C-alpha positions as CSV (number, residue, x, y, z in Angstrom):
1,M,39.1,146.8,186.0
2,I,39.2,145.4,182.5
3,N,42.6,143.5,183.4
4,I,41.0,142.1,186.8
5,Y,38.2,140.7,184.7
6,R,40.4,139.4,182.0
7,D,42.7,137.5,184.7
8,K,39.6,136.0,186.2
9,I,38.4,134.8,182.8
10,Q,42.0,133.2,182.1
11,F,42.0,131.8,185.7
12,L,38.5,129.9,185.3
13,A,39.8,128.7,181.8
14,G,42.9,127.3,183.6
15,R,45.5,129.4,182.1
16,A,48.1,131.7,183.8
17,P,47.4,135.2,184.3
18,Y,48.5,137.6,181.4
19,S,52.0,138.6,182.0
20,P,54.0,141.4,179.8
21,A,57.4,140.3,181.3
22,K,57.0,136.5,180.2
23,K,55.8,137.7,176.6
24,S,59.0,139.9,176.4
25,Q,61.4,136.9,177.9
26,A,59.7,134.7,174.8
27,G,60.3,137.3,172.0
28,A,64.0,137.5,173.6
29,A,64.4,133.6,173.2
30,I,63.2,133.9,169.6
31,L,65.5,136.5,168.7
32,I,68.5,134.7,170.1
33,I,67.7,131.6,168.5
34,T,67.3,133.6,165.3
35,V,70.8,135.3,165.6
36,I,72.1,131.7,166.4
37,L,70.9,130.2,163.3
38,L,71.9,133.2,161.4
39,V,75.4,133.1,162.7
40,A,75.6,129.3,161.7
41,A,74.4,130.0,158.1
42,I,76.5,132.5,157.7
43,S,79.5,130.4,159.2
44,L,78.2,127.6,156.8
45,F,78.2,129.9,153.7
46,I,82.1,131.2,154.6
47,F,83.1,127.3,155.1
48,A,81.3,126.3,152.0
49,S,82.8,129.2,150.1
50,A,86.2,128.8,151.4
51,Y,85.9,124.9,150.5
52,V,85.0,125.8,146.9
53,R,88.0,128.1,146.6
54,M,90.1,125.7,148.2
55,E,88.9,122.7,145.9
56,Q,89.4,125.1,143.0
57,K,92.9,125.9,144.0
58,T,93.8,122.4,144.5
59,A,92.3,121.5,141.2
60,A,94.3,124.1,139.5
61,N,97.3,123.0,141.4
62,Q,96.8,119.4,140.0
63,Y,96.3,120.7,136.6
64,I,99.8,122.5,136.3
65,N,101.4,119.8,138.1
66,D,99.8,117.1,135.5
67,Q,100.7,119.4,132.6
68,A,104.6,119.5,133.9
69,Y,104.3,115.7,134.5
70,Q,102.9,115.3,130.8
71,A,105.9,117.5,129.7
72,A,108.5,115.4,131.4
73,E,107.2,112.3,129.7
74,A,106.9,113.6,126.2
75,G,110.7,115.2,126.8
76,L,111.6,111.4,128.1
77,E,110.0,109.7,124.6
78,F,111.4,112.3,122.8
79,G,115.0,112.0,124.4
80,I,115.2,108.3,123.9
81,Q,114.3,108.4,120.2
82,Y,116.8,111.4,119.8
83,L,119.6,109.2,121.5
84,T,118.9,106.5,118.9
85,Q,119.1,108.8,115.8
86,N,122.0,111.0,117.5
87,T,124.2,108.6,119.3
88,S,127.5,109.3,118.0
89,A,127.1,113.0,118.4
90,I,125.8,112.7,122.1
91,T,128.3,110.2,123.4
92,A,131.1,112.0,121.7
93,T,130.8,115.1,124.0
94,A,131.8,112.7,127.4
95,N,134.4,114.1,129.4
96,G,136.7,112.1,131.8
97,A,134.3,112.0,134.9
98,G,131.9,110.1,132.8
99,F,129.1,113.0,132.8
100,I,127.5,114.3,129.6
101,N,125.0,117.1,129.6
102,Y,124.2,117.4,125.5
103,G,120.9,119.3,126.1
104,S,122.3,122.2,127.7
105,G,123.8,123.1,124.3
106,D,121.5,121.7,121.9
107,S,118.3,123.7,120.9
108,N,116.8,120.6,120.0
109,L,116.8,119.5,123.7
110,T,116.5,122.7,125.8
111,N,113.3,124.5,126.4
112,V,111.2,122.6,123.9
113,T,107.7,124.3,123.8
114,L,104.7,121.9,123.2
115,G,101.4,122.8,122.1
116,N,99.8,124.0,125.5
117,N,103.0,125.9,126.2
118,S,104.6,123.7,128.5
119,K,108.3,122.9,128.1
120,F,110.6,120.0,128.7
121,S,114.5,119.8,128.3
122,V,116.8,116.6,128.1
123,V,120.0,115.8,129.6
124,Y,122.1,112.7,129.3
125,T,124.4,111.0,131.5
126,N,126.5,107.8,131.5
127,P,126.1,106.3,135.0
128,T,129.5,104.7,134.7
129,A,132.3,106.7,133.4
130,N,133.1,106.1,129.8
131,N,130.4,103.3,129.4
132,Y,128.2,104.1,126.6
133,S,126.5,100.5,126.7
134,V,124.2,102.2,129.6
135,M,122.9,105.5,129.4
136,Q,120.5,107.7,131.3
137,V,117.9,109.9,129.8
138,T,116.5,112.8,132.1
139,S,113.7,115.0,131.5
140,T,112.5,117.9,133.0
141,G,108.8,119.4,132.2
142,V,107.8,122.7,133.1
143,S,103.9,124.1,133.3
144,A,102.8,126.7,131.0
145,D,102.8,129.3,133.5
146,G,106.1,128.0,134.7
147,T,104.9,127.4,138.3
148,S,105.4,123.4,138.4
149,T,108.1,121.5,137.5
150,R,108.4,117.4,137.2
151,V,111.6,115.4,136.5
152,V,111.7,111.9,135.1
153,S,114.2,109.6,134.1
154,Q,114.8,106.2,132.7
155,Q,118.2,104.2,132.0
156,L,118.6,102.5,128.7
157,S,121.0,99.6,127.3
158,S,122.4,99.2,124.1
159,T,120.7,96.2,122.3
160,G,123.7,95.0,120.3
161,G,127.4,95.9,119.5
162,S,129.0,97.0,116.4
163,S,130.4,94.4,113.6
164,L,133.5,97.0,113.3
165,T,136.3,95.6,115.3
166,Y,138.8,95.6,112.5
167,T,141.2,99.1,111.8
168,V,140.5,98.5,108.0
169,T,137.8,96.7,106.7
170,T,137.3,96.2,102.9
171,Q,134.8,94.1,100.7
172,G,137.6,94.3,98.2
173,S,141.3,94.2,98.2
174,V,143.8,95.7,99.8
175,I,147.0,96.9,98.3
176,T,149.7,99.2,99.9
177,S,153.1,100.5,98.5
178,G,155.6,102.9,100.1
179,S,155.6,102.7,104.2
180,G,152.6,102.9,106.8
181,T,151.3,101.2,109.6
182,V,147.9,99.8,110.7
183,T,147.7,99.1,114.4
184,G,145.0,97.8,116.5
185,S,144.4,94.2,118.1
186,N,142.6,93.3,114.9
187,G,144.6,95.0,111.5
188,V,143.1,94.4,108.1
189,D,139.8,92.3,107.1
190,A,139.9,92.2,103.6
191,G,137.0,90.3,101.2
192,G,139.7,90.0,98.7
193,I,143.7,89.9,98.9
194,I,146.2,91.8,100.9
195,L,149.0,92.8,98.8
196,T,151.7,94.8,100.5
197,S,155.1,96.3,99.2
198,G,157.4,98.6,100.7
199,S,157.9,99.0,104.3
200,W,154.5,98.3,105.9
201,T,153.5,97.0,109.4
202,I,150.3,95.5,109.7
203,S,149.2,94.1,113.2
204,S,147.0,91.3,111.5
205,Q,145.8,90.5,108.3
206,K,142.7,88.7,107.2
207,Q,142.2,88.3,103.4
208,N,139.5,86.5,101.2
209,D,137.3,86.6,103.9
210,A,134.2,85.1,102.2
211,S,131.7,86.2,104.7
212,L,132.6,89.9,104.2
213,S,133.0,89.6,100.3
214,S,129.6,87.8,100.0
215,E,127.4,89.9,101.9
216,S,125.7,93.0,100.3
217,A,127.0,96.6,101.1
218,A,123.5,97.5,102.8
219,T,124.0,94.4,105.1
220,L,127.6,95.8,106.2
221,F,126.5,99.0,106.5
222,N,123.5,98.0,108.8
223,N,125.8,95.6,110.8
224,I,128.2,98.2,111.7
225,F,125.9,100.8,112.9
226,G,122.4,99.2,113.4
227,I,120.7,101.3,110.8
228,S,120.0,101.7,107.2
229,K,122.0,104.1,104.9
230,A,118.7,106.1,104.4
231,A,118.3,106.5,108.0
232,M,121.7,107.5,108.6
233,Q,121.8,109.9,105.9
234,A,118.2,111.4,107.2
235,K,120.3,112.0,110.7
236,S,123.2,113.3,109.2
237,T,124.7,116.6,108.2
238,V,124.6,116.3,104.5
239,Y,126.4,117.8,101.8
240,A,125.9,117.5,98.0
241,N,129.8,117.3,97.1
242,S,133.0,117.9,99.0
243,T,133.0,121.7,97.6
244,G,132.2,124.5,100.5
245,V,132.6,121.6,103.1
246,P,133.9,123.1,106.6
247,W,136.5,120.5,107.0
248,S,138.3,121.9,110.1
249,S,135.0,122.3,112.0
250,L,133.3,119.1,111.0
251,S,131.8,116.5,114.2
252,G,129.2,114.1,114.4
253,D,127.7,112.4,111.4
254,V,128.5,113.9,108.2
255,W,127.3,112.3,104.5
256,I,128.7,113.7,101.4
257,N,126.6,112.8,98.8
258,S,129.3,112.4,96.1
259,G,132.7,111.1,95.7
260,I,136.0,113.0,96.8
261,V,139.0,113.9,95.1
262,G,141.6,116.1,96.8
263,A,144.9,117.1,98.2
264,G,146.2,119.5,100.7
265,S,146.5,119.6,104.6
266,M,143.7,119.4,106.9
267,T,142.5,117.8,110.3
268,I,139.0,116.6,110.4
269,G,137.2,116.0,113.9
270,T,139.1,115.8,117.3
271,A,139.5,112.9,119.6
272,A,137.0,114.3,121.8
273,N,134.6,115.2,119.1
274,P,135.3,112.5,116.5
275,V,134.0,112.4,112.9
276,L,131.6,109.7,111.2
277,L,132.6,110.6,107.4
278,L,130.4,109.0,105.2
279,V,131.3,109.2,101.3
280,N,128.9,108.0,98.7
281,G,131.1,107.5,96.1
282,S,135.2,106.8,95.9
283,F,137.6,108.5,98.3
284,N,141.0,109.8,96.5
285,Y,143.1,112.1,98.6
286,A,146.9,112.8,98.8
287,G,148.4,115.3,101.4
288,N,148.7,116.0,105.0
289,V,145.5,114.7,106.4
290,T,144.3,113.7,109.9
291,I,140.9,112.1,110.4
292,N,139.7,111.6,113.8
293,G,136.9,109.3,113.4
294,I,135.4,106.5,111.1
295,L,136.0,107.0,107.4
296,Y,133.3,105.1,105.5
297,V,133.5,104.8,101.7
298,M,131.0,103.7,99.7
299,G,133.3,103.0,96.6
300,S,136.9,102.5,96.5
301,T,139.5,104.2,98.6
302,T,143.1,105.6,97.7
303,T,145.2,107.4,100.1
304,S,148.6,109.0,99.7
305,G,151.0,111.5,101.5
306,T,151.0,111.4,105.4
307,F,147.4,110.3,105.7
308,A,146.7,109.5,109.2
309,I,143.2,108.1,110.7
310,N,142.5,107.8,114.5
311,G,139.7,105.5,114.5
312,A,138.8,103.0,111.5
313,V,138.4,102.9,107.7
314,V,135.4,101.1,106.1
315,S,135.5,101.0,102.2
316,E,133.2,98.9,100.3
317,G,135.5,98.8,97.4
318,G,139.0,98.1,97.3
319,L,141.5,100.2,99.2
320,T,145.1,101.4,98.0
321,M,147.3,102.9,100.7
322,S,150.8,104.4,100.4
323,G,152.3,106.6,103.6
324,T,149.3,105.8,105.7
325,G,149.1,105.6,109.3
326,I,145.9,104.3,110.6
327,S,145.5,103.2,114.3
328,F,142.2,101.5,115.7
329,N,140.8,103.8,118.5
330,Q,138.2,101.7,120.0
331,T,136.4,104.7,122.3
332,I,136.0,106.4,119.0
333,V,134.8,103.5,117.2
334,K,132.4,102.7,119.9
335,N,131.0,106.0,120.2
336,L,130.7,106.7,116.6
337,T,128.8,103.2,116.2
338,G,126.6,103.8,119.0
339,G,126.7,100.1,120.0
340,G,124.6,99.4,117.2
341,G,122.5,102.7,117.6
342,N,119.8,101.2,119.3
343,Y,118.8,101.2,123.0
344,A,116.0,99.4,125.0
345,K,114.5,100.7,128.5
346,I,116.1,99.2,131.5
347,P,113.2,97.6,133.5
348,G,112.6,99.1,136.9
349,S,115.1,101.9,136.0
350,W,112.3,104.7,135.3
351,K,112.1,107.2,138.0
352,D,109.5,110.6,138.7
353,F,112.0,111.9,141.4
């Protein structure tokens, strides 16, 4: 009865009669919409979380990639400076194929650890076999966690050549006796006279060279090596005197901070690993001696016996020779002087792949 009266009232009011089924349908629709919105919200949350994780991973990957790249760049700059300071040692390790890998056996260039624990390693190549006027420096950087690696390289060109073109160069005079030979396209260049006696063969002679005798010893040294004596000493293996020097195992740049007086038999350096022997004083030696490299004496030089040099001799003071055989070796001289010791970047040769 109550329902009849209610339906009549709703009819008179212009509303549809009350229906429990329609109310159930409306509730179901609301529930479905709520579920859809909830699923959409959860999906959006999951997507946002995944996106944030992906962004974090991308940022982390970019960070370690940048870390490896910065390590490689640091290694490249270090490698360029290291080449300038160690030209003779680096180029002396070349083989017939025209490829050198100096860094693999040198602790200064392999797995160098930076402050953030990233590392770099540097190797050197000469793109054209036995041509050391152009060198390529390649640096490999590794991130601190070891998961990312970047490689950069740069070609360098020698900025100048050495003035050392004579087999024997001295700012003083040359006196010979006994027998001996000086071979090479240019034999002897002397600031003083050349006085020979005995049985000597000298390919060519230039004496009383005013330009040579008038320049300072510092200028002569710089013209040959492209750096000052102080800079050369700083990058060389230095011995206070000749006592205890391991002559048979010397290679690279060796600075003896005193004169040398001695006798005996020994071989210093090899054709593959020549020696730049710098004597801060006079050099007086007799015996069966072979030097593969350059002998630079900051005083007078006296040799006797079977004294052979495969490379060149420079003496700031006079030079007296007896029983000597000196043969100019262009490859050794060029390697040890390093084309002046200075290299400049070749534009357009930088690569990061």
